[in-house]
C-alpha positions in Angstrom: -29.1 -34.2 -96.2 -30.2 -31.6 -98.6 -33.9 -30.9 -99.0 -35.8 -31.4 -102.2 -37.4 -28.4 -104.0 -41.1 -28.0 -103.4 -44.3 -26.1 -104.3 -44.1 -27.2 -107.9 -46.4 -25.3 -110.3 -47.4 -25.6 -113.9 -48.4 -22.4 -115.6 -48.4 -20.9 -112.1 -51.1 -23.4 -111.0 -51.1 -26.4 -108.8 -51.6 -29.6 -110.8 -53.9 -27.9 -113.3 -56.5 -29.7 -115.4 -57.2 -29.0 -119.0 -54.6 -26.5 -120.1 -54.0 -25.8 -123.8 -50.3 -24.9 -123.6 -48.1 -27.7 -124.9 -45.0 -26.0 -123.4 -46.1 -24.5 -120.2 -44.0 -22.7 -117.6 -42.8 -25.0 -114.8 -41.8 -23.4 -111.5 -40.6 -24.6 -108.1 -39.2 -23.3 -104.8 -35.7 -24.5 -103.9 -34.9 -25.2 -100.3 -31.5 -23.6 -100.5 -29.3 -21.4 -102.8 -29.7 -23.0 -106.2 -26.8 -23.5 -108.5 -28.3 -25.8 -111.1 -31.5 -27.7 -111.8 -32.7 -30.7 -113.7 -36.3 -31.4 -114.8 -37.8 -34.7 -115.9 -41.3 -35.3 -117.4 -43.1 -38.5 -118.3 -46.5 -39.8 -119.3 -46.6 -42.2 -116.4 -45.6 -41.9 -112.8 -43.7 -45.2 -113.0 -41.6 -44.0 -115.9 -40.8 -40.8 -114.0 -39.8 -42.7 -110.8 -37.5 -44.9 -112.8 -35.9 -42.0 -114.7 -37.1 -43.4 -118.0 -38.7 -40.2 -119.1 -40.5 -40.4 -122.4 -41.3 -36.7 -122.6 -38.3 -34.7 -121.4 -35.1 -34.7 -119.4 -33.5 -31.3 -119.4 -30.3 -32.7 -118.1 -28.3 -30.6 -115.6 -28.7 -26.9 -116.3 -26.3 -24.5 -114.7 -28.5 -21.6 -113.6 -28.5 -20.0 -110.2 -31.4 -17.7 -110.9 -34.2 -19.4 -112.8 -36.9 -21.1 -110.8 -39.4 -20.8 -113.6 -38.6 -22.3 -117.0 -40.5 -23.3 -120.1 -41.2 -27.0 -120.6 -39.1 -28.0 -123.6 -40.1 -31.6 -124.1 -42.4 -33.4 -126.5 -45.8 -31.9 -126.9 -48.2 -34.1 -124.9 -51.2 -33.4 -127.2 -54.8 -33.4 -126.1 -56.3 -35.0 -123.0 -52.9 -36.2 -121.7 -51.6 -36.1 -118.1 -47.9 -35.3 -117.6 -46.0 -36.1 -114.4 -42.9 -34.0 -113.7 -40.3 -33.5 -111.1 -37.2 -31.3 -110.4 -34.0 -31.6 -108.4 -31.5 -28.8 -107.8 -27.8 -28.6 -106.9 -27.2 -26.4 -103.9 -23.9 -25.0 -102.6 -23.7 -28.1 -100.3 -24.7 -30.7 -102.8 -27.4 -32.3 -105.0 -31.0 -32.4 -103.6 -33.3 -35.4 -103.8 -35.9 -35.4 -106.5 -39.0 -33.4 -105.6 -42.4 -35.1 -105.2 -44.1 -35.4 -108.6 -46.4 -32.7 -109.8 -48.8 -33.1 -112.7 -50.6 -31.2 -115.4 -53.3 -32.3 -117.8 -54.0 -31.0 -121.2 -57.5 -30.2 -122.4 -58.7 -29.7 -126.0 -56.1 -27.3 -127.4 -57.2 -27.3 -131.1 -60.4 -26.9 -132.9 -60.1 -30.5 -134.1 -60.2 -31.7 -130.5 -63.8 -30.3 -130.3 -64.8 -32.2 -133.4 -68.4 -33.3 -133.3 -69.3 -30.9 -130.5 -71.9 -28.3 -131.5 -73.0 -25.0 -129.9 -76.5 -25.7 -128.7 -79.3 -23.8 -127.0 -83.1 -24.1 -126.5 -85.5 -23.6 -129.4 -86.7 -20.1 -129.7 -90.1 -19.8 -128.1 -90.9 -16.5 -129.8 -91.7 -14.8 -126.4 -90.0 -13.8 -123.2 -87.8 -16.9 -122.7 -86.9 -18.5 -119.4 -83.2 -19.2 -119.3 -82.4 -22.6 -120.8 -81.7 -25.8 -119.2 -79.8 -28.3 -121.3 -79.5 -32.0 -120.4 -78.4 -35.3 -121.9 -79.0 -38.8 -120.5 -76.5 -41.6 -121.3 -75.3 -45.0 -120.1 -72.0 -46.3 -118.9 -71.3 -50.0 -118.7 -69.0 -49.5 -115.7 -67.6 -46.8 -113.5 -64.9 -44.7 -115.1 -61.4 -44.5 -113.8 -61.1 -41.0 -115.2 -63.7 -38.6 -116.6 -63.5 -35.0 -117.7 -66.2 -32.5 -118.8 -64.8 -29.7 -121.0 -67.4 -27.0 -121.2 -68.1 -23.3 -121.9 -71.0 -21.1 -122.8 -71.8 -17.8 -124.4 -73.2 -16.0 -121.4 -72.8 -18.0 -118.2 -73.3 -21.6 -117.2 -73.3 -24.0 -114.3 -72.6 -27.7 -115.0 -73.9 -30.6 -113.0 -73.5 -34.4 -113.2 -76.2 -36.6 -111.7 -77.5 -33.7 -109.7 -74.0 -32.6 -108.3 -72.4 -29.4 -109.3 -69.2 -29.7 -111.2 -66.8 -27.8 -109.0 -67.0 -24.5 -107.1 -66.6 -22.1 -110.0 -69.2 -19.3 -110.3 -70.2 -17.1 -113.3 -68.2 -19.3 -115.7 -66.8 -18.8 -118.2 -65.9 -15.2 -117.3 -65.5 -12.0 -119.3 -63.7 -12.0 -122.7 -64.1 -10.4 -126.0 -67.0 -12.7 -127.0 -66.5 -12.1 -130.7 -63.0 -13.3 -130.5 -62.5 -15.7 -127.6 -64.3 -17.8 -125.0 -62.7 -19.7 -122.1 -63.6 -23.3 -121.4 -63.1 -25.2 -118.1 -62.2 -28.8 -117.5 -64.1 -30.4 -114.7 -63.0 -33.7 -113.1 -66.3 -35.6 -112.9 -64.9 -39.1 -112.3 -66.5 -39.5 -108.9 -69.9 -38.1 -110.0 -70.4 -40.7 -112.7 -71.6 -44.3 -112.0 -72.3 -47.5 -113.8 -75.6 -47.4 -115.7 -77.6 -44.3 -116.3 -76.1 -40.8 -116.0 -77.1 -37.3 -116.7 -75.2 -34.1 -117.5 -76.9 -30.8 -117.1 -76.0 -27.2 -118.1 -78.0 -24.2 -116.8 -77.4 -21.1 -118.7 -77.5 -17.3 -118.0 -76.9 -14.2 -120.0 -73.8 -12.8 -118.3 -72.5 -9.7 -119.9 -72.6 -11.3 -123.4 -76.3 -10.6 -123.6 -77.2 -7.4 -121.8 -80.4 -6.2 -123.6 -82.6 -3.3 -122.6 -84.9 -4.5 -119.8 -87.7 -2.2 -118.8 -87.4 -1.1 -115.2 -83.8 -2.3 -114.8 -80.5 -0.5 -114.7 -77.9 -1.2 -117.4 -74.6 0.6 -117.8 -74.5 -0.6 -121.4 -76.3 -2.9 -123.9 -74.6 -5.8 -125.6 -76.1 -8.5 -127.7 -73.9 -11.4 -128.8 -76.9 -13.6 -129.1 -78.9 -16.0 -127.0 -77.1 -18.1 -124.4 -75.7 -21.3 -125.7 -73.2 -23.9 -124.7 -70.7 -26.4 -126.0 -69.2 -29.4 -124.2 -67.2 -32.6 -124.6 -67.4 -35.4 -122.0 -64.7 -38.0 -122.1 -64.7 -41.0 -119.7 -62.1 -43.8 -119.6 -63.2 -47.1 -118.2 -61.3 -49.7 -116.3 -60.9 -52.0 -119.3 -59.2 -49.2 -121.2 -62.2 -48.3 -123.4 -63.5 -44.8 -123.5 -66.8 -43.0 -124.0 -67.1 -39.6 -125.6 -70.2 -37.4 -125.4 -70.6 -34.1 -127.1 -73.3 -31.4 -127.2 -75.5 -32.0 -130.3 -79.1 -32.6 -131.3 -79.3 -35.6 -128.8 -79.5 -33.1 -125.9 -82.8 -31.9 -124.6 -83.7 -28.3 -123.7 -86.3 -26.7 -121.5 -87.0 -23.4 -119.8 -85.6 -23.2 -116.3 -86.7 -21.3 -113.2 -84.5 -18.2 -114.0 -86.9 -15.9 -115.8 -84.6 -12.8 -116.0 -80.8 -12.6 -116.0 -79.6 -9.0 -116.3 -75.9 -8.5 -115.6 -76.3 -5.0 -114.2 -80.0 -5.1 -113.1 -80.4 -8.4 -111.3 -81.9 -11.9 -111.5 -85.4 -13.2 -111.2 -86.0 -16.8 -110.1 -89.4 -18.5 -109.9 -89.0 -21.7 -107.8 -92.5 -22.9 -109.0 -90.9 -23.4 -112.4 -88.1 -25.7 -111.0 -87.9 -29.1 -112.7 -86.9 -31.3 -109.8 -84.3 -33.9 -110.7 -83.9 -32.4 -114.2 -80.1 -33.2 -114.1 -80.5 -36.7 -112.7 -81.2 -40.0 -114.4 -84.8 -41.0 -114.7 -86.2 -37.5 -115.1 -89.4 -37.4 -117.2 -88.5 -35.4 -120.2 -92.0 -35.0 -121.5 -92.4 -31.4 -122.5 -88.7 -31.0 -123.2 -87.6 -30.3 -126.7 -84.6 -31.2 -128.8 -81.8 -28.7 -128.4 -81.0 -26.8 -131.5 -77.7 -25.8 -133.0 -76.6 -22.2 -132.6 -73.2 -21.9 -134.3 -70.6 -19.3 -133.2 -68.3 -18.2 -136.0 -64.8 -16.9 -135.6 -64.5 -17.6 -131.9 -61.5 -19.3 -130.4 -61.9 -21.6 -127.4 -59.0 -21.4 -124.9 -58.6 -23.2 -121.6 -59.1 -21.4 -118.3 -55.6 -21.1 -116.8 -56.3 -18.9 -113.9 -58.3 -19.5 -110.7 -62.1 -19.1 -111.2 -64.5 -16.9 -109.4 -65.7 -18.6 -106.2 -67.7 -17.8 -103.1 -64.8 -17.4 -100.6 -66.6 -16.2 -97.4 -70.1 -15.6 -95.9 -71.0 -12.5 -94.0 -73.9 -12.4 -91.6 -75.8 -9.3 -90.9 -74.9 -7.2 -87.9 -78.3 -5.5 -87.6 -81.7 -5.3 -89.2 -84.0 -2.3 -89.4 -87.5 -1.7 -90.7 -87.6 1.8 -92.2 -91.0 1.2 -93.7 -93.7 -1.4 -92.9 -92.9 -4.5 -94.8 -89.4 -3.4 -95.8 -86.4 -4.7 -93.8 -82.8 -3.5 -94.3 -80.0 -5.9 -93.3 -76.6 -4.3 -92.6 -73.7 -6.7 -93.2 -71.3 -4.3 -91.5 -68.9 -4.5 -94.4 -69.0 -3.6 -98.1 -68.5 -6.7 -100.3 -68.9 -8.0 -103.8 -70.9 -11.1 -104.3 -74.5 -12.2 -103.9 -77.2 -12.4 -101.3 -78.3 -15.8 -100.0 -82.0 -15.9 -98.9 -83.5 -18.4 -96.4 -87.3 -18.2 -96.4 -90.5 -20.0 -95.6 -93.8 -19.0 -97.1 -96.7 -19.8 -99.5 -96.2 -20.7 -103.1 -96.2 -17.6 -105.3 -95.0 -15.2 -102.6 -92.4 -12.9 -104.0 -89.3 -11.6 -102.2 -87.3 -8.7 -103.6 -83.7 -8.0 -102.5 -82.2 -4.7 -103.3 -78.4 -4.4 -102.8 -76.8 -1.1 -101.9 -73.7 0.5 -100.5 -75.3 3.4 -98.8 -78.6 4.3 -97.2 -80.9 7.1 -98.0 -82.0 9.6 -95.3 -85.1 7.5 -94.6 -83.0 4.4 -93.9 -83.8 2.6 -97.2 -81.1 1.5 -99.6 -79.7 4.2 -101.8 -78.7 3.0 -105.3 -78.1 6.4 -106.8 -74.4 5.8 -107.2 -74.5 2.1 -108.1 -77.1 1.9 -110.8 -80.9 2.0 -110.1 -83.0 0.0 -110.1 -81.1 -3.1 -109.4 -82.8 -6.0 -107.6 -83.1 -9.8 -107.4 -86.5 -11.4 -107.1 -87.3 -14.9 -105.7 -90.7 -16.4 -106.0 -91.4 -19.2 -103.5 -92.5 -22.7 -104.4 -94.2 -23.1 -101.0 -91.9 -25.7 -99.3 -93.1 -25.9 -95.7 -89.5 -27.0 -94.7 -88.1 -23.7 -96.0 -86.3 -22.6 -99.1 -82.8 -21.3 -99.7 -81.7 -19.4 -102.8 -78.9 -17.2 -104.2 -78.8 -15.8 -107.7 -76.5 -17.8 -110.0 -76.1 -15.5 -113.1 -75.3 -12.1 -111.6 -73.4 -10.5 -108.7 -73.5 -7.2 -107.0 -71.6 -4.8 -104.8 -73.3 -4.0 -101.5 -73.2 -3.6 -97.7 -76.9 -3.4 -97.3 -79.7 -5.7 -98.4 -83.2 -4.3 -98.6 -85.8 -7.1 -98.4 -89.3 -6.5 -99.5 -92.3 -8.9 -99.4 -90.8 -11.3 -96.8 -93.4 -13.7 -95.5 -93.3 -13.7 -91.8 -90.8 -12.0 -89.5 -87.1 -11.5 -90.4 -84.5 -13.6 -88.6 -80.7 -13.0 -88.4 -80.2 -15.8 -90.9 -82.9 -14.6 -93.4 -80.2 -13.1 -95.7 -76.4 -13.4 -95.7 -73.8 -12.0 -98.0 -71.6 -14.4 -100.0 -68.3 -12.8 -100.8 -67.2 -13.7 -104.3 -63.9 -13.1 -106.1 -61.4 -14.8 -108.2 -59.9 -17.5 -106.0 -56.3 -16.2 -106.1 -54.5 -17.4 -103.0 -53.6 -15.0 -100.2 -49.9 -14.0 -100.7 -49.1 -11.3 -98.1 -50.1 -9.4 -95.1 -49.4 -6.3 -93.0 -49.9 -5.1 -89.4 -48.6 -2.2 -87.3 -49.3 -0.4 -84.0 -51.6 2.2 -85.6 -55.3 1.4 -85.8 -55.6 4.1 -88.5 -52.9 2.6 -90.8 -54.3 -1.0 -90.2 -57.7 0.4 -91.2 -56.2 1.9 -94.4 -54.7 -1.4 -95.3 -57.9 -3.2 -94.5 -60.2 -1.1 -96.7 -57.7 -1.2 -99.6 -57.6 -5.0 -99.4 -61.4 -5.2 -99.3 -61.6 -3.1 -102.4 -59.1 -5.3 -104.2 -61.2 -8.3 -103.3 -64.4 -6.6 -104.4 -63.0 -6.0 -107.9 -61.0 -9.1 -108.5 -63.3 -11.0 -110.8 -62.6 -12.4 -114.2 -61.5 -8.9 -115.1 -60.0 -6.5 -112.7 -63.0 -4.2 -112.4 -63.4 -0.6 -111.4 -66.4 -1.3 -109.3 -68.7 -4.3 -108.7 -72.0 -2.6 -109.4 -72.6 0.2 -111.9 -69.9 -0.6 -114.4 -68.1 -3.9 -113.7 -65.6 -3.0 -116.5 -61.9 -3.6 -116.8 -60.4 -0.1 -116.7 -56.8 -0.7 -117.4 -54.8 2.0 -115.5 -55.5 0.1 -112.2 -54.0 -3.1 -113.6 -50.4 -1.6 -113.5 -50.6 1.5 -111.3 -51.8 -0.6 -108.3 -50.2 -3.9 -109.3 -47.8 -3.9 -106.3 -50.9 -3.7 -104.0 -52.8 -6.5 -105.8 -49.8 -8.8 -106.1 -48.7 -7.9 -102.5 -51.9 -9.4 -101.2 -52.7 -12.2 -103.7 -50.9 -14.6 -106.0 -51.9 -13.2 -109.4 -49.2 -14.9 -111.5 -51.8 -16.9 -113.5 -54.6 -14.4 -113.2 -52.7 -11.5 -114.8 -51.8 -13.5 -117.8 -55.5 -13.6 -118.6 -55.9 -9.9 -118.1 -53.0 -9.2 -120.5 -54.5 -11.4 -123.1 -57.8 -9.4 -122.8 -55.8 -6.2 -123.4 -54.2 -7.7 -126.5 -57.6 -8.9 -127.8 -59.0 -5.3 -127.4 -56.1 -3.7 -129.3 -57.2 -2.1 -132.6 -55.6 -2.7 -136.0 -53.9 0.7 -135.6 -52.3 -0.3 -132.3 -54.5 1.6 -129.9 -55.3 -0.1 -126.6 -58.6 1.2 -125.3 -59.2 2.3 -121.8 -61.2 -0.9 -121.0 -60.6 -4.5 -121.8 -62.6 -6.3 -122.9 -64.0 -3.3 -124.8 -67.7 -3.9 -124.3 -68.5 -0.3 -125.3 -66.5 2.4 -127.1 -66.1 5.5 -124.9 -65.3 8.9 -126.2 -61.7 9.7 -127.3 -60.1 10.8 -124.0 -61.6 7.8 -122.2 -60.5 5.4 -124.9 -57.0 6.7 -125.7 -54.9 7.6 -122.7 -51.3 6.2 -122.3 -51.8 5.6 -118.6 -54.6 3.2 -119.5 -53.4 1.6 -122.7 -49.9 1.4 -121.4 -51.1 -1.5 -119.2 -50.3 -3.8 -122.2 -46.6 -3.0 -121.6 -46.4 -2.3 -117.9 -48.6 -5.2 -116.5 -46.4 -7.8 -118.3 -43.3 -6.0 -117.0 -44.7 -6.3 -113.4 -45.4 -10.0 -114.0 -41.8 -10.5 -115.0 -40.3 -8.6 -112.1 -42.6 -10.3 -109.6 -42.7 -13.9 -110.9 -40.0 -14.2 -113.5 -42.6 -14.6 -116.3 -40.8 -14.2 -119.6 -43.5 -16.1 -121.5 -45.9 -13.2 -121.3 -43.2 -10.7 -122.4 -42.4 -12.8 -125.5 -46.0 -13.5 -126.4 -47.1 -9.9 -126.3 -43.9 -8.0 -127.3 -45.2 -7.5 -130.9 -48.4 -6.1 -129.5 -46.4 -3.8 -127.3 -44.5 -2.5 -130.3 -47.7 -1.8 -132.1 -48.9 0.2 -129.1 -45.6 2.2 -129.0 -46.2 2.9 -132.7 -49.6 4.2 -131.9 -48.1 6.6 -129.3 -45.5 7.7 -131.8 -48.3 8.7 -134.1 -49.9 10.9 -131.4 -46.7 12.4 -130.0 -45.0 15.7 -130.7 -41.3 15.0 -130.5 -42.0 12.6 -127.6 -44.6 14.8 -125.9 -48.2 13.7 -125.7 -49.7 17.2 -125.5 -53.4 16.6 -125.8 -53.9 13.1 -124.7 -56.2 11.5 -122.2 -57.7 12.0 -118.8 -54.9 13.8 -116.9 -54.5 12.9 -113.2 -57.9 11.3 -112.7 -59.8 12.1 -109.5 -57.4 14.7 -108.3 -58.3 17.5 -106.0 -55.8 19.8 -107.7 -57.0 19.9 -111.3 -54.2 22.2 -112.5 -51.9 19.3 -113.6 -51.8 19.5 -117.4 -52.9 16.3 -119.2 -49.7 16.5 -121.2 -47.7 15.9 -118.0 -49.5 12.7 -117.1 -49.6 11.5 -120.7 -45.9 12.2 -121.4 -45.0 10.5 -118.1 -46.8 7.4 -119.3 -45.0 7.6 -122.6 -41.6 7.7 -120.9 -42.5 4.8 -118.5 -43.7 2.7 -121.5 -40.5 3.3 -123.5 -38.3 2.6 -120.4 -40.1 -0.6 -119.6 -39.8 -1.7 -123.2 -36.1 -1.2 -123.0 -36.0 -3.6 -120.0 -38.4 -6.0 -121.6 -36.4 -6.2 -124.8 -33.2 -6.9 -122.8 -35.0 -9.6 -120.8 -36.1 -11.5 -123.9 -32.8 -11.2 -125.7 -33.2 -8.2 -128.0 -30.3 -5.9 -127.1 -30.6 -3.6 -130.2 -34.3 -3.0 -129.4 -33.5 -2.4 -125.8 -31.0 0.3 -126.7 -33.5 2.0 -129.1 -36.3 2.0 -126.5 -33.9 3.4 -123.9 -32.9 6.2 -126.2 -36.5 7.0 -126.7 -37.2 7.0 -123.0 -34.3 9.4 -122.5 -35.5 11.7 -125.3 -39.0 11.8 -123.9 -37.6 12.7 -120.4 -35.5 15.5 -121.9 -38.5 16.8 -123.8 -40.6 16.7 -120.7 -38.0 18.7 -118.7 -37.6 21.3 -121.5 -41.4 21.7 -121.9 -42.4 21.8 -118.3 -39.5 22.9 -116.0 -39.8 26.2 -114.2 -36.3 27.1 -113.1 -37.4 30.1 -111.1 -39.7 28.0 -108.9 -37.9 24.7 -109.1 -41.0 22.9 -110.2 -42.7 21.4 -113.2 -45.9 22.3 -115.1 -48.4 23.9 -112.8 -46.3 23.3 -109.7 -48.8 20.7 -108.4 -47.8 17.8 -106.3 -48.5 15.6 -109.3 -46.2 17.5 -111.6 -43.2 17.3 -109.3 -43.8 13.7 -108.3 -44.1 12.5 -111.9 -41.0 14.4 -113.0 -38.9 13.0 -110.2 -40.1 9.4 -110.7 -39.5 9.4 -114.5 -36.0 10.7 -114.0 -36.6 13.9 -115.9 -35.1 16.1 -113.2 -31.4 16.9 -113.6 -29.3 15.6 -110.7 -28.4 19.1 -109.6 -32.1 20.2 -109.5 -33.4 17.1 -107.6 -33.0 18.6 -104.1 -34.8 21.8 -105.0 -37.6 20.0 -106.8 -38.0 17.6 -103.9 -38.1 20.6 -101.5 -40.9 22.2 -103.6 -42.8 18.9 -103.5 -42.5 18.6 -99.7 -43.4 22.2 -99.3 -46.6 21.8 -101.4 -47.6 18.8 -99.2 -47.0 20.8 -96.1 -48.8 23.8 -97.5 -51.9 21.6 -98.0 -51.8 20.7 -94.3 -50.2 17.3 -95.1 -52.9 16.3 -97.6 -52.6 14.8 -101.0 -54.0 16.8 -103.8 -53.1 14.2 -106.5 -55.3 11.7 -108.3 -54.8 8.1 -109.1 -52.1 8.5 -111.7 -49.6 10.5 -109.6 -50.4 8.9 -106.2 -48.1 5.9 -106.5 -45.3 8.1 -107.8 -45.8 10.6 -105.0 -45.5 8.0 -102.3 -42.5 6.2 -103.9 -40.6 9.4 -104.6 -41.0 10.7 -101.0 -39.8 7.3 -99.7 -36.9 7.0 -102.1 -35.7 10.4 -100.9 -35.9 9.5 -97.2 -39.1 11.5 -96.6 -41.2 8.7 -95.2 -42.0 11.1 -92.4 -44.0 13.1 -94.9 -45.9 10.0 -96.1 -46.7 9.1 -92.5 -48.1 12.5 -91.9 -50.2 12.2 -95.1 -51.6 8.9 -94.0 -52.3 10.2 -90.5 -54.9 12.7 -91.6 -58.5 12.1 -90.9 -60.0 15.2 -92.6 -60.7 15.5 -96.3 -59.0 14.5 -98.5 -57.5 11.4 -96.9 -57.8 7.7 -96.3 -58.5 8.5 -92.7 -61.5 10.7 -93.7 -63.0 7.7 -95.4 -62.5 5.5 -92.3 -63.8 8.2 -90.0 -67.0 8.4 -92.1 -67.7 4.7 -92.1 -65.9 3.3 -95.2 -65.3 -0.4 -95.0 -63.8 -0.6 -98.5 -61.7 2.0 -100.3 -64.0 4.5 -102.1 -63.8 5.9 -105.5 -63.0 9.5 -104.4 -60.9 10.8 -101.6 -64.1 12.1 -99.9 -66.2 9.2 -101.1 -68.3 8.4 -98.1 -69.7 11.9 -98.0 -69.6 12.7 -101.7 -71.2 9.5 -102.9 -70.0 7.6 -105.9 -68.7 4.1 -105.6 -67.8 2.8 -102.2 -65.7 -0.1 -103.5 -62.9 1.1 -105.7 -59.2 0.2 -105.4 -57.6 2.7 -107.8 -56.4 4.9 -104.9 -54.9 2.0 -103.1 -51.2 2.8 -103.5 -50.8 3.4 -99.7 -50.6 -0.3 -99.2 -47.5 -0.5 -101.3 -45.9 2.1 -98.9 -47.1 0.3 -95.8 -45.4 -3.0 -96.7 -42.5 -1.8 -98.8 -41.4 1.3 -96.8 -43.0 1.4 -93.3 -42.5 -2.3 -92.7 -39.6 -2.2 -95.1 -40.1 -5.4 -97.2 -39.3 -5.0 -100.9 -37.5 -6.6 -103.8 -34.1 -5.3 -104.8 -34.3 -2.9 -107.8 -32.2 -5.2 -110.0 -33.8 -8.4 -108.9 -36.3 -10.7 -110.6 -38.7 -13.0 -108.8 -37.4 -11.9 -105.4 -34.0 -13.4 -105.9 -32.7 -10.6 -103.7 -34.6 -8.7 -101.1 -34.1 -5.4 -99.4 -35.3 -4.9 -95.9 -35.4 -1.2 -95.2 -37.9 -0.3 -92.5 -38.9 3.3 -91.8 -39.9 3.7 -88.1 -41.7 7.0 -88.5 -44.9 8.6 -87.3 -44.6 7.6 -83.7 -45.2 3.9 -84.5 -43.9 1.3 -82.1 -44.1 -1.8 -84.3 -44.8 -2.9 -87.9 -44.7 -6.3 -89.7 -45.2 -7.7 -93.2 -44.9 -11.0 -94.9 -45.0 -12.1 -98.5 -45.0 -15.4 -100.4 -42.3 -14.8 -103.0 -41.7 -17.3 -105.8 -38.8 -18.6 -103.6 -40.6 -18.9 -100.4 -42.0 -16.7 -97.6 -40.2 -13.6 -96.5 -41.1 -11.6 -93.4 -40.1 -8.6 -91.4 -41.2 -7.4 -88.0 -39.8 -4.5 -86.1 -40.4 -3.1 -82.6 -39.3 0.3 -81.3 -38.9 1.2 -77.7 -37.4 4.4 -76.2 -34.0 2.8 -76.0 -33.8 0.2 -78.8 -34.9 -0.8 -82.3 -35.4 -4.5 -82.8 -35.8 -6.2 -86.2 -36.5 -9.8 -87.1 -36.1 -10.8 -90.7 -36.8 -14.1 -92.5 -35.3 -14.4 -96.0 -36.1 -17.2 -98.4 -33.5 -19.2 -100.3 -31.6 -17.3 -102.9 -28.7 -14.8 -103.1 -27.7 -12.8 -100.1 -30.1 -9.9 -99.5 -29.6 -6.4 -98.0 -30.8 -5.2 -94.6 -30.6 -1.5 -94.0 -31.0 -0.9 -90.3 -32.2 2.6 -89.3 -30.0 4.5 -86.8 -31.5 6.7 -84.1 -29.7 9.8 -85.3 -30.5 9.2 -89.0 -28.7 7.2 -91.6 -28.5 3.4 -92.1 -26.3 0.5 -91.1 -26.3 -1.6 -94.3 -25.5 -5.3 -94.1 -25.5 -8.2 -96.5 -27.5 -11.1 -95.0 -27.8 -14.7 -96.1 -31.2 -16.5 -96.3 -32.6 -17.6 -93.0 -34.1 -15.9 -89.9 -32.1 -13.1 -88.3 -32.5 -10.7 -85.4 -30.9 -7.3 -85.0 -30.9 -4.8 -82.2 -30.0 -1.1 -82.6 -29.6 0.5 -79.2 -29.9 4.3 -78.7 -32.3 7.1 -78.1 -35.4 6.4 -80.3 -37.7 8.9 -78.6 -37.2 11.7 -81.2 -37.0 9.8 -84.5 
């Protein structure tokens, strides 16, 4: 019997609550090679089971490729649950129906928020404690379903009858606060009860309100106004009646125990100011005041349709030192992004300061020179003899070390811990090999990805916390190779579009919380993320919705580049090859490379969304830019481009600017320049992915293996040898300083999985319909393995090399036949077409010299 499709997703999420989209993407994993599909959707599971679908029945659709399609049924409206299922026809017959999946709509229009008001605490006229907002209400019976839709300007945590609503932290996340705010839908059915109930909202500043705070570090200053919130609670009772509660003047407000919330500088919390039971029924509200309206004009509310930030792990200290009397420094042993959690016992009024840091000063205290100083959290005890536990709720930090000052009593191993925070994107891939060095490189890159995967994809989790855009596409294969970012990246792309100016420029950061000078604001390798990130989404997940939605924005950006170009060349544009050791690469080389990639991607995008005339025009532009690049920068005498740097040659080769007859000579020049640098990279973040891909594409994985085996500067190994536990900002970061948690140089992980282990998508495939397994047993390695959760299912490869044989095991998910390219001991490949399933291959021979 054929097997039903599985892993159904709506908008790339499992059974999401409160989405706005009335026609979301629906995706599934077939259990065999799909030939056709049929989708049904209904407002009731009974209707769905009977086939009497009142929302949509797609009918049989002949389509062997699509496992992600747009819902094309009746719009469900607001606050409606939809049940849906899918069946597919395989080569050997029709499958059963899948198990039903669901999605639930939220409040998609402004009218759905009718009656709800933005509220905050009355202005006290002085240094305000951060507000608590609460409302008490009565239910005649327990609800059968209840939802709380909420958001805030700043940050908020919602609670119902003293219980937090979900695991999300730092809600609602970073957006352009003058344009858009994200709301979440919380299932609070089990938290409500018959009789009296209370909803509470505790507010923080977030980055929406980052004022100047004396004695505190701040990268920038923003003031969108005081923290405020808006919410709608809707409860359906067993008798079919419903209750709706909104934020309005009936809510009460009071100052809470958070006395300072500085996004860059830290949080202060005075436990003596806690209002015990404030978010539970029966709390005495004497001293509370009526909440006041604080309208926000021109701001759109959109549902959160990506995983929220959560605490995903806890790290215990590996050691504690006392560099000075009364100062303890706890070493977590690994660099993380998140927050400290303090466990302490002491008298009321005792104050404990926690200073996070990535490095130590010579005297053993925390060094914040490269991460923004001073930054610290302060907790003032309430004096509970049973002990107190606290973690800041309105900020996060990047750190390995926690310096504790003013601790009552002696420190214990559990005095402080580190809570790892990141967007809760599911793990999607992994890598391992026989080299501890290469495993370490993969590990520190992954740690840096985690450390910057917040509501925006940040450059660092401490001094800036900004969404610099070049990383979003240059290192996309690394981010997506480790985590499912299908839903997450849609939010990032919308941030980019929101930041785009009327003239079409896409600034270097999104959201654009501050305007940097021209070269930091206008570089095609940064702004081009608006084109290249959606293209990666399409290639990886089959997402055409993002392409269609933002194609007009992409055209406006291309128009901006046209206004800056000189016959296709961008001669005086941007930041060049950022963080390179060889600074000779002209910025015109990196900028024009970006121009060509953007035009080429737009050609493919236009074709994918059914605009063939546009596709042809974009491809003509890409060809023209490549020819102009060759004419301007090629040195025929030396068979190189521009200054002759590694970056110039790698970018020229990857963009296809090198005539076919010149490719061998230019490649030789590139390899020679690597060898002349003692197998070191001299490139920065723009050219690094191209360098590794070009060498691998031209069968020079041996050169890449030699690059990655170095442990002197500049190299990944140098970082590991000098104690890095996350990838650093600069090649020599651990000894040079700067950020110790940056993923922009993380392209090596793409090579480790895609070339060394050999697991990659075919060049002409979308959503991993076809896979290429092409391992590269180089560098003396004896084994390597990788796995990845593709949209069609898990694929995996593992190889082992002994002196007399090469053995390869491959698992291919359902789909079209894939290609396995077995390496041969004397060079060359044995290429085979392989059907889905698990296969083992053995290549005998003398493998001692390869």
